N, CA, C, O and CB atoms as a CASP TS submission, in Angstrom:
PFRMAT TS
TARGET T0000
AUTHOR 0000-0000-0000
METHOD Language model
MODEL 1
PARENT N/A
ATOM      1  N   MET     1     151.770  13.283 154.449  1.00  0.00           N
ATOM      2  CA  MET     1     151.781  13.481 153.526  1.00  0.00           C
ATOM      3  C   MET     1     151.301  12.586 152.143  1.00  0.00           C
ATOM      4  O   MET     1     151.136  12.823 150.946  1.00  0.00           O
ATOM      5  CB  MET     1     152.687  13.812 153.700  1.00  0.00           C
ATOM      6  N   LEU     2     151.188  11.482 153.005  1.00  0.00           N
ATOM      7  CA  LEU     2     150.408  10.434 151.418  1.00  0.00           C
ATOM      8  C   LEU     2     148.696  11.626 151.849  1.00  0.00           C
ATOM      9  O   LEU     2     148.545  12.509 151.005  1.00  0.00           O
ATOM     10  CB  LEU     2     150.052   7.416 151.871  1.00  0.00           C
ATOM     11  N   LYS     3     148.278  11.623 152.288  1.00  0.00           N
ATOM     12  CA  LYS     3     146.749  11.811 152.299  1.00  0.00           C
ATOM     13  C   LYS     3     146.816  13.382 151.042  1.00  0.00           C
ATOM     14  O   LYS     3     145.985  13.418 150.136  1.00  0.00           O
ATOM     15  CB  LYS     3     145.991  12.188 154.392  1.00  0.00           C
ATOM     16  N   ALA     4     147.768  14.417 151.170  1.00  0.00           N
ATOM     17  CA  ALA     4     147.999  15.319 150.850  1.00  0.00           C
ATOM     18  C   ALA     4     148.295  15.777 149.161  1.00  0.00           C
ATOM     19  O   ALA     4     148.062  16.776 148.480  1.00  0.00           O
ATOM     20  CB  ALA     4     148.772  15.410 151.674  1.00  0.00           C
ATOM     21  N   ILE     5     148.960  14.396 148.932  1.00  0.00           N
ATOM     22  CA  ILE     5     149.183  14.284 147.888  1.00  0.00           C
ATOM     23  C   ILE     5     148.193  12.951 147.450  1.00  0.00           C
ATOM     24  O   ILE     5     148.081  12.906 146.225  1.00  0.00           O
ATOM     25  CB  ILE     5     150.627  14.282 147.769  1.00  0.00           C
ATOM     26  N   ALA     6     147.483  11.905 148.120  1.00  0.00           N
ATOM     27  CA  ALA     6     146.049  12.054 147.191  1.00  0.00           C
ATOM     28  C   ALA     6     144.726  12.981 146.382  1.00  0.00           C
ATOM     29  O   ALA     6     144.015  12.735 145.408  1.00  0.00           O
ATOM     30  CB  ALA     6     145.517  11.597 147.761  1.00  0.00           C
ATOM     31  N   ASP     7     144.827  14.134 147.329  1.00  0.00           N
ATOM     32  CA  ASP     7     144.156  15.042 147.359  1.00  0.00           C
ATOM     33  C   ASP     7     144.207  15.805 145.616  1.00  0.00           C
ATOM     34  O   ASP     7     143.271  16.472 145.177  1.00  0.00           O
ATOM     35  CB  ASP     7     144.682  15.826 148.644  1.00  0.00           C
ATOM     36  N   ILE     8     145.344  15.549 144.921  1.00  0.00           N
ATOM     37  CA  ILE     8     145.043  15.507 143.904  1.00  0.00           C
ATOM     38  C   ILE     8     143.692  15.400 143.008  1.00  0.00           C
ATOM     39  O   ILE     8     143.323  16.233 142.180  1.00  0.00           O
ATOM     40  CB  ILE     8     145.644  14.898 143.826  1.00  0.00           C
ATOM     41  N   SER     9     143.294  14.664 143.220  1.00  0.00           N
ATOM     42  CA  SER     9     141.981  13.681 142.962  1.00  0.00           C
ATOM     43  C   SER     9     140.490  14.934 143.111  1.00  0.00           C
ATOM     44  O   SER     9     139.374  14.774 142.616  1.00  0.00           O
ATOM     45  CB  SER     9     141.939  12.108 144.548  1.00  0.00           C
ATOM     46  N   THR    10     141.036  16.279 144.051  1.00  0.00           N
ATOM     47  CA  THR    10     140.138  16.811 143.972  1.00  0.00           C
ATOM     48  C   THR    10     140.574  17.636 142.794  1.00  0.00           C
ATOM     49  O   THR    10     139.679  18.429 142.501  1.00  0.00           O
ATOM     50  CB  THR    10     139.719  17.303 145.130  1.00  0.00           C
ATOM     51  N   VAL    11     141.391  17.715 142.186  1.00  0.00           N
ATOM     52  CA  VAL    11     141.628  18.812 141.102  1.00  0.00           C
ATOM     53  C   VAL    11     141.330  18.479 140.207  1.00  0.00           C
ATOM     54  O   VAL    11     140.432  19.128 139.669  1.00  0.00           O
ATOM     55  CB  VAL    11     142.706  19.303 140.827  1.00  0.00           C
ATOM     56  N   ALA    12     142.160  16.665 139.115  1.00  0.00           N
ATOM     57  CA  ALA    12     141.711  15.949 138.522  1.00  0.00           C
ATOM     58  C   ALA    12     140.154  15.534 138.244  1.00  0.00           C
ATOM     59  O   ALA    12     139.752  15.309 137.103  1.00  0.00           O
ATOM     60  CB  ALA    12     142.325  15.302 138.877  1.00  0.00           C
ATOM     61  N   ASP    13     139.227  15.446 139.525  1.00  0.00           N
ATOM     62  CA  ASP    13     137.241  15.345 139.305  1.00  0.00           C
ATOM     63  C   ASP    13     137.164  16.384 138.523  1.00  0.00           C
ATOM     64  O   ASP    13     136.609  16.422 137.425  1.00  0.00           O
ATOM     65  CB  ASP    13     135.976  15.620 140.811  1.00  0.00           C
ATOM     66  N   GLN    14     138.181  17.967 139.534  1.00  0.00           N
ATOM     67  CA  GLN    14     137.592  18.863 138.331  1.00  0.00           C
ATOM     68  C   GLN    14     137.825  19.427 136.875  1.00  0.00           C
ATOM     69  O   GLN    14     137.125  20.211 136.234  1.00  0.00           O
ATOM     70  CB  GLN    14     137.495  19.730 138.750  1.00  0.00           C
ATOM     71  N   ALA    15     139.278  18.663 136.462  1.00  0.00           N
ATOM     72  CA  ALA    15     139.747  18.676 135.456  1.00  0.00           C
ATOM     73  C   ALA    15     138.924  17.909 134.620  1.00  0.00           C
ATOM     74  O   ALA    15     139.057  18.129 133.416  1.00  0.00           O
ATOM     75  CB  ALA    15     140.915  18.388 135.540  1.00  0.00           C
ATOM     76  N   GLU    16     137.934  16.883 135.032  1.00  0.00           N
ATOM     77  CA  GLU    16     138.018  16.272 134.167  1.00  0.00           C
ATOM     78  C   GLU    16     136.251  16.613 133.294  1.00  0.00           C
ATOM     79  O   GLU    16     135.757  16.383 132.191  1.00  0.00           O
ATOM     80  CB  GLU    16     138.537  14.808 134.759  1.00  0.00           C
ATOM     81  N   LEU    17     135.706  17.435 134.911  1.00  0.00           N
ATOM     82  CA  LEU    17     134.554  17.322 134.224  1.00  0.00           C
ATOM     83  C   LEU    17     134.221  19.290 133.159  1.00  0.00           C
ATOM     84  O   LEU    17     133.362  19.835 132.466  1.00  0.00           O
ATOM     85  CB  LEU    17     133.222  16.776 135.753  1.00  0.00           C
ATOM     86  N   PHE    18     135.839  19.618 133.849  1.00  0.00           N
ATOM     87  CA  PHE    18     135.921  20.820 132.397  1.00  0.00           C
ATOM     88  C   PHE    18     136.031  19.772 131.373  1.00  0.00           C
ATOM     89  O   PHE    18     135.310  19.753 130.375  1.00  0.00           O
ATOM     90  CB  PHE    18     137.513  22.113 132.252  1.00  0.00           C
ATOM     91  N   ILE    19     136.665  19.163 131.551  1.00  0.00           N
ATOM     92  CA  ILE    19     137.295  18.452 129.481  1.00  0.00           C
ATOM     93  C   ILE    19     135.796  17.971 128.943  1.00  0.00           C
ATOM     94  O   ILE    19     135.313  18.179 127.830  1.00  0.00           O
ATOM     95  CB  ILE    19     138.819  16.304 129.394  1.00  0.00           C
ATOM     96  N   GLN    20     135.224  17.285 130.039  1.00  0.00           N
ATOM     97  CA  GLN    20     133.921  16.283 129.329  1.00  0.00           C
ATOM     98  C   GLN    20     132.254  17.584 129.197  1.00  0.00           C
ATOM     99  O   GLN    20     131.145  17.341 128.721  1.00  0.00           O
ATOM    100  CB  GLN    20     133.466  14.421 130.958  1.00  0.00           C
ATOM    101  N   ASN    21     132.734  18.762 129.777  1.00  0.00           N
ATOM    102  CA  ASN    21     131.168  19.485 129.801  1.00  0.00           C
ATOM    103  C   ASN    21     131.110  20.281 129.389  1.00  0.00           C
ATOM    104  O   ASN    21     129.954  20.674 129.227  1.00  0.00           O
ATOM    105  CB  ASN    21     130.495  19.841 130.738  1.00  0.00           C
ATOM    106  N   PHE    22     132.079  21.066 128.947  1.00  0.00           N
ATOM    107  CA  PHE    22     132.698  22.309 128.051  1.00  0.00           C
ATOM    108  C   PHE    22     133.118  23.246 127.176  1.00  0.00           C
ATOM    109  O   PHE    22     134.202  23.803 127.001  1.00  0.00           O
ATOM    110  CB  PHE    22     132.967  22.411 127.980  1.00  0.00           C
ATOM    111  N   ASP    23     131.722  23.340 126.493  1.00  0.00           N
ATOM    112  CA  ASP    23     132.645  23.428 124.862  1.00  0.00           C
ATOM    113  C   ASP    23     132.766  25.180 124.424  1.00  0.00           C
ATOM    114  O   ASP    23     133.448  25.814 123.618  1.00  0.00           O
ATOM    115  CB  ASP    23     131.461  22.411 123.236  1.00  0.00           C
ATOM    116  N   ASP    24     131.754  25.509 125.392  1.00  0.00           N
ATOM    117  CA  ASP    24     132.171  27.762 125.506  1.00  0.00           C
ATOM    118  C   ASP    24     132.689  28.238 126.368  1.00  0.00           C
ATOM    119  O   ASP    24     132.649  28.251 127.599  1.00  0.00           O
ATOM    120  CB  ASP    24     131.026  28.961 125.669  1.00  0.00           C
ATOM    121  N   LEU    25     133.535  28.910 125.081  1.00  0.00           N
ATOM    122  CA  LEU    25     134.374  29.436 125.414  1.00  0.00           C
ATOM    123  C   LEU    25     134.337  30.433 127.457  1.00  0.00           C
ATOM    124  O   LEU    25     135.004  30.349 128.488  1.00  0.00           O
ATOM    125  CB  LEU    25     134.438  30.202 123.999  1.00  0.00           C
ATOM    126  N   PRO    26     133.201  31.187 126.998  1.00  0.00           N
ATOM    127  CA  PRO    26     132.656  31.656 128.809  1.00  0.00           C
ATOM    128  C   PRO    26     132.620  30.755 129.671  1.00  0.00           C
ATOM    129  O   PRO    26     133.080  31.203 130.722  1.00  0.00           O
ATOM    130  CB  PRO    26     131.181  32.172 129.075  1.00  0.00           C
ATOM    131  N   ILE    27     132.374  29.932 129.746  1.00  0.00           N
ATOM    132  CA  ILE    27     131.600  28.847 130.469  1.00  0.00           C
ATOM    133  C   ILE    27     133.197  28.440 130.557  1.00  0.00           C
ATOM    134  O   ILE    27     133.915  28.783 131.496  1.00  0.00           O
ATOM    135  CB  ILE    27     130.181  27.737 129.639  1.00  0.00           C
ATOM    136  N   ARG    28     133.509  27.884 129.759  1.00  0.00           N
ATOM    137  CA  ARG    28     135.389  27.364 130.057  1.00  0.00           C
ATOM    138  C   ARG    28     135.768  28.032 131.038  1.00  0.00           C
ATOM    139  O   ARG    28     135.683  27.466 132.128  1.00  0.00           O
ATOM    140  CB  ARG    28     136.664  27.716 128.851  1.00  0.00           C
ATOM    141  N   GLN    29     136.474  29.863 130.994  1.00  0.00           N
ATOM    142  CA  GLN    29     136.982  30.417 131.113  1.00  0.00           C
ATOM    143  C   GLN    29     135.751  30.395 132.579  1.00  0.00           C
ATOM    144  O   GLN    29     135.939  29.261 133.021  1.00  0.00           O
ATOM    145  CB  GLN    29     137.461  31.263 129.997  1.00  0.00           C
ATOM    146  N   GLU    30     134.840  30.945 133.332  1.00  0.00           N
ATOM    147  CA  GLU    30     134.151  30.205 134.523  1.00  0.00           C
ATOM    148  C   GLU    30     134.577  29.665 135.228  1.00  0.00           C
ATOM    149  O   GLU    30     135.286  29.884 136.211  1.00  0.00           O
ATOM    150  CB  GLU    30     133.459  29.496 134.417  1.00  0.00           C
ATOM    151  N   PHE    31     133.866  28.294 134.439  1.00  0.00           N
ATOM    152  CA  PHE    31     134.544  27.117 135.472  1.00  0.00           C
ATOM    153  C   PHE    31     136.456  27.630 135.854  1.00  0.00           C
ATOM    154  O   PHE    31     137.088  27.675 136.909  1.00  0.00           O
ATOM    155  CB  PHE    31     134.466  25.170 134.338  1.00  0.00           C
ATOM    156  N   ILE    32     136.677  27.810 135.002  1.00  0.00           N
ATOM    157  CA  ILE    32     138.263  27.438 136.091  1.00  0.00           C
ATOM    158  C   ILE    32     138.705  28.369 136.331  1.00  0.00           C
ATOM    159  O   ILE    32     139.927  28.348 136.184  1.00  0.00           O
ATOM    160  CB  ILE    32     139.568  26.664 135.624  1.00  0.00           C
ATOM    161  N   SER    33     138.176  29.595 136.775  1.00  0.00           N
ATOM    162  CA  SER    33     138.091  30.503 137.719  1.00  0.00           C
ATOM    163  C   SER    33     137.342  30.472 138.842  1.00  0.00           C
ATOM    164  O   SER    33     137.852  31.102 139.769  1.00  0.00           O
ATOM    165  CB  SER    33     137.837  31.391 137.250  1.00  0.00           C
ATOM    166  N   ASN    34     135.706  29.658 139.218  1.00  0.00           N
ATOM    167  CA  ASN    34     135.758  29.679 140.037  1.00  0.00           C
ATOM    168  C   ASN    34     135.811  27.793 140.590  1.00  0.00           C
ATOM    169  O   ASN    34     135.875  27.589 141.803  1.00  0.00           O
ATOM    170  CB  ASN    34     134.852  30.701 140.261  1.00  0.00           C
ATOM    171  N   LYS    35     135.788  26.945 139.920  1.00  0.00           N
ATOM    172  CA  LYS    35     136.202  26.203 139.702  1.00  0.00           C
ATOM    173  C   LYS    35     137.572  24.296 140.079  1.00  0.00           C
ATOM    174  O   LYS    35     137.575  23.373 140.893  1.00  0.00           O
ATOM    175  CB  LYS    35     136.101  27.078 139.242  1.00  0.00           C
ATOM    176  N   LEU    36     138.331  24.677 139.014  1.00  0.00           N
ATOM    177  CA  LEU    36     139.634  24.782 138.849  1.00  0.00           C
ATOM    178  C   LEU    36     140.489  24.836 139.785  1.00  0.00           C
ATOM    179  O   LEU    36     140.857  24.052 140.660  1.00  0.00           O
ATOM    180  CB  LEU    36     139.849  25.605 138.261  1.00  0.00           C
ATOM    181  N   TYR    37     140.954  26.644 139.253  1.00  0.00           N
ATOM    182  CA  TYR    37     141.995  26.947 140.136  1.00  0.00           C
ATOM    183  C   TYR    37     141.202  27.261 141.743  1.00  0.00           C
ATOM    184  O   TYR    37     141.693  27.145 142.866  1.00  0.00           O
ATOM    185  CB  TYR    37     142.891  28.332 139.439  1.00  0.00           C
ATOM    186  N   PRO    38     140.350  27.523 141.492  1.00  0.00           N
ATOM    187  CA  PRO    38     140.594  26.806 143.741  1.00  0.00           C
ATOM    188  C   PRO    38     141.046  26.459 144.087  1.00  0.00           C
ATOM    189  O   PRO    38     141.824  26.735 144.999  1.00  0.00           O
ATOM    190  CB  PRO    38     140.178  26.043 144.692  1.00  0.00           C
ATOM    191  N   ALA    39     140.587  24.749 142.989  1.00  0.00           N
ATOM    192  CA  ALA    39     140.385  23.725 143.492  1.00  0.00           C
ATOM    193  C   ALA    39     142.075  23.324 143.552  1.00  0.00           C
ATOM    194  O   ALA    39     142.584  22.805 144.546  1.00  0.00           O
ATOM    195  CB  ALA    39     139.276  22.858 142.689  1.00  0.00           C
ATOM    196  N   PHE    40     142.830  23.667 142.306  1.00  0.00           N
ATOM    197  CA  PHE    40     144.523  23.678 142.691  1.00  0.00           C
ATOM    198  C   PHE    40     145.338  24.186 143.765  1.00  0.00           C
ATOM    199  O   PHE    40     146.140  23.505 144.404  1.00  0.00           O
ATOM    200  CB  PHE    40     145.151  24.286 141.833  1.00  0.00           C
ATOM    201  N   VAL    41     145.059  25.619 143.966  1.00  0.00           N
ATOM    202  CA  VAL    41     145.187  26.151 145.182  1.00  0.00           C
ATOM    203  C   VAL    41     145.472  25.900 145.733  1.00  0.00           C
ATOM    204  O   VAL    41     146.539  26.451 146.000  1.00  0.00           O
ATOM    205  CB  VAL    41     144.756  26.429 145.681  1.00  0.00           C
ATOM    206  N   GLN    42     145.029  24.752 146.730  1.00  0.00           N
ATOM    207  CA  GLN    42     143.795  24.572 147.584  1.00  0.00           C
ATOM    208  C   GLN    42     144.837  23.336 147.924  1.00  0.00           C
ATOM    209  O   GLN    42     145.543  23.216 148.926  1.00  0.00           O
ATOM    210  CB  GLN    42     141.950  24.374 146.887  1.00  0.00           C
ATOM    211  N   TRP    43     144.705  22.338 146.637  1.00  0.00           N
ATOM    212  CA  TRP    43     145.804  21.705 147.189  1.00  0.00           C
ATOM    213  C   TRP    43     147.630  21.732 147.093  1.00  0.00           C
ATOM    214  O   TRP    43     148.612  21.221 147.632  1.00  0.00           O
ATOM    215  CB  TRP    43     145.414  20.682 146.865  1.00  0.00           C
ATOM    216  N   HIS    44     147.302  22.595 146.132  1.00  0.00           N
ATOM    217  CA  HIS    44     149.031  23.087 146.167  1.00  0.00           C
ATOM    218  C   HIS    44     149.335  23.822 147.365  1.00  0.00           C
ATOM    219  O   HIS    44     150.533  23.715 147.623  1.00  0.00           O
ATOM    220  CB  HIS    44     149.521  24.170 144.884  1.00  0.00           C
ATOM    221  N   GLN    45     148.610  24.638 148.325  1.00  0.00           N
ATOM    222  CA  GLN    45     149.321  24.855 149.570  1.00  0.00           C
ATOM    223  C   GLN    45     148.916  24.259 150.689  1.00  0.00           C
ATOM    224  O   GLN    45     148.998  24.756 151.812  1.00  0.00           O
ATOM    225  CB  GLN    45     149.369  26.059 149.869  1.00  0.00           C
ATOM    226  N   THR    46     148.309  22.792 150.320  1.00  0.00           N
ATOM    227  CA  THR    46     148.304  22.302 151.313  1.00  0.00           C
ATOM    228  C   THR    46     149.964  20.663 150.943  1.00  0.00           C
ATOM    229  O   THR    46     150.581  19.900 151.687  1.00  0.00           O
ATOM    230  CB  THR    46     146.350  21.950 151.598  1.00  0.00           C
ATOM    231  N   ILE    47     149.957  20.965 149.273  1.00  0.00           N
ATOM    232  CA  ILE    47     151.065  19.305 149.548  1.00  0.00           C
ATOM    233  C   ILE    47     152.554  20.917 150.021  1.00  0.00           C
ATOM    234  O   ILE    47     153.542  20.589 150.678  1.00  0.00           O
ATOM    235  CB  ILE    47     151.605  17.558 146.966  1.00  0.00           C
ATOM    236  N   GLN    48     152.397  22.336 149.581  1.00  0.00           N
ATOM    237  CA  GLN    48     153.859  23.257 150.288  1.00  0.00           C
ATOM    238  C   GLN    48     153.939  22.810 151.078  1.00  0.00           C
ATOM    239  O   GLN    48     154.911  22.064 151.186  1.00  0.00           O
ATOM    240  CB  GLN    48     154.038  24.661 150.686  1.00  0.00           C
ATOM    241  N   GLN    49     152.901  22.938 152.320  1.00  0.00           N
ATOM    242  CA  GLN    49     153.283  22.395 153.915  1.00  0.00           C
ATOM    243  C   GLN    49     153.772  21.251 154.647  1.00  0.00           C
ATOM    244  O   GLN    49     154.398  21.028 155.683  1.00  0.00           O
ATOM    245  CB  GLN    49     152.404  22.414 154.526  1.00  0.00           C
ATOM    246  N   GLU    50     153.034  20.369 153.331  1.00  0.00           N
ATOM    247  CA  GLU    50     153.541  19.175 153.871  1.00  0.00           C
ATOM    248  C   GLU    50     155.831  19.526 153.927  1.00  0.00           C
ATOM    249  O   GLU    50     156.776  19.349 154.696  1.00  0.00           O
ATOM    250  CB  GLU    50     152.740  17.602 152.452  1.00  0.00           C
ATOM    251  N   LEU    51     155.497  20.176 152.289  1.00  0.00           N
ATOM    252  CA  LEU    51     156.635  19.300 151.496  1.00  0.00           C
ATOM    253  C   LEU    51     157.895  20.391 151.897  1.00  0.00           C
ATOM    254  O   LEU    51     159.027  20.251 151.434  1.00  0.00           O
ATOM    255  CB  LEU    51     156.300  19.061 149.460  1.00  0.00           C
ATOM    256  N   ASN    52     157.573  21.346 152.702  1.00  0.00           N
ATOM    257  CA  ASN    52     158.425  22.636 153.775  1.00  0.00           C
ATOM    258  C   ASN    52     159.108  21.739 154.513  1.00  0.00           C
ATOM    259  O   ASN    52     160.311  21.484 154.455  1.00  0.00           O
ATOM    260  CB  ASN    52     157.423  23.792 154.945  1.00  0.00           C
ATOM    261  N   PRO    53     158.307  21.290 155.186  1.00  0.00           N
ATOM    262  CA  PRO    53     160.103  20.732 156.567  1.00  0.00           C
ATOM    263  C   PRO    53     161.131  19.768 155.894  1.00  0.00           C
ATOM    264  O   PRO    53     161.951  19.266 156.662  1.00  0.00           O
ATOM    265  CB  PRO    53     159.574  19.406 158.390  1.00  0.00           C
ATOM    266  N   TYR    54     161.245  19.280 153.950  1.00  0.00           N
ATOM    267  CA  TYR    54     161.760  18.338 153.523  1.00  0.00           C
ATOM    268  C   TYR    54     162.876  19.259 152.612  1.00  0.00           C
ATOM    269  O   TYR    54     164.001  18.874 152.292  1.00  0.00           O
ATOM    270  CB  TYR    54     160.719  17.310 152.884  1.00  0.00           C
ATOM    271  N   ILE    55     162.289  20.520 152.298  1.00  0.00           N
ATOM    272  CA  ILE    55     162.692  21.909 151.561  1.00  0.00           C
ATOM    273  C   ILE    55     163.381  22.294 152.322  1.00  0.00           C
ATOM    274  O   ILE    55     164.611  22.297 152.271  1.00  0.00           O
ATOM    275  CB  ILE    55     161.767  22.965 151.199  1.00  0.00           C
ATOM    276  N   GLN    56     162.516  22.784 153.373  1.00  0.00           N
ATOM    277  CA  GLN    56     163.880  24.391 153.729  1.00  0.00           C
ATOM    278  C   GLN    56     164.771  24.035 155.045  1.00  0.00           C
ATOM    279  O   GLN    56     164.232  23.612 156.068  1.00  0.00           O
ATOM    280  CB  GLN    56     162.866  26.358 154.337  1.00  0.00           C
ATOM    281  N   SER    57     166.227  24.246 154.938  1.00  0.00           N
ATOM    282  CA  SER    57     166.627  24.518 155.523  1.00  0.00           C
ATOM    283  C   SER    57     167.017  24.701 157.388  1.00  0.00           C
ATOM    284  O   SER    57     167.957  25.407 157.756  1.00  0.00           O
ATOM    285  CB  SER    57     166.408  24.876 154.866  1.00  0.00           C
TER
END
């Protein structure tokens, strides 16, 4: 579970790139769609699998 929690750093890395490098709206939208959102979805799925045993009765 600790590894899954630590994997949020992948999402944070993508968010940092987003903040630092993109001032153009179409580029930001593309970055969110192709990089940031997929990284978040992957992390979310991983953390959900880890937490399910604790939240399901």
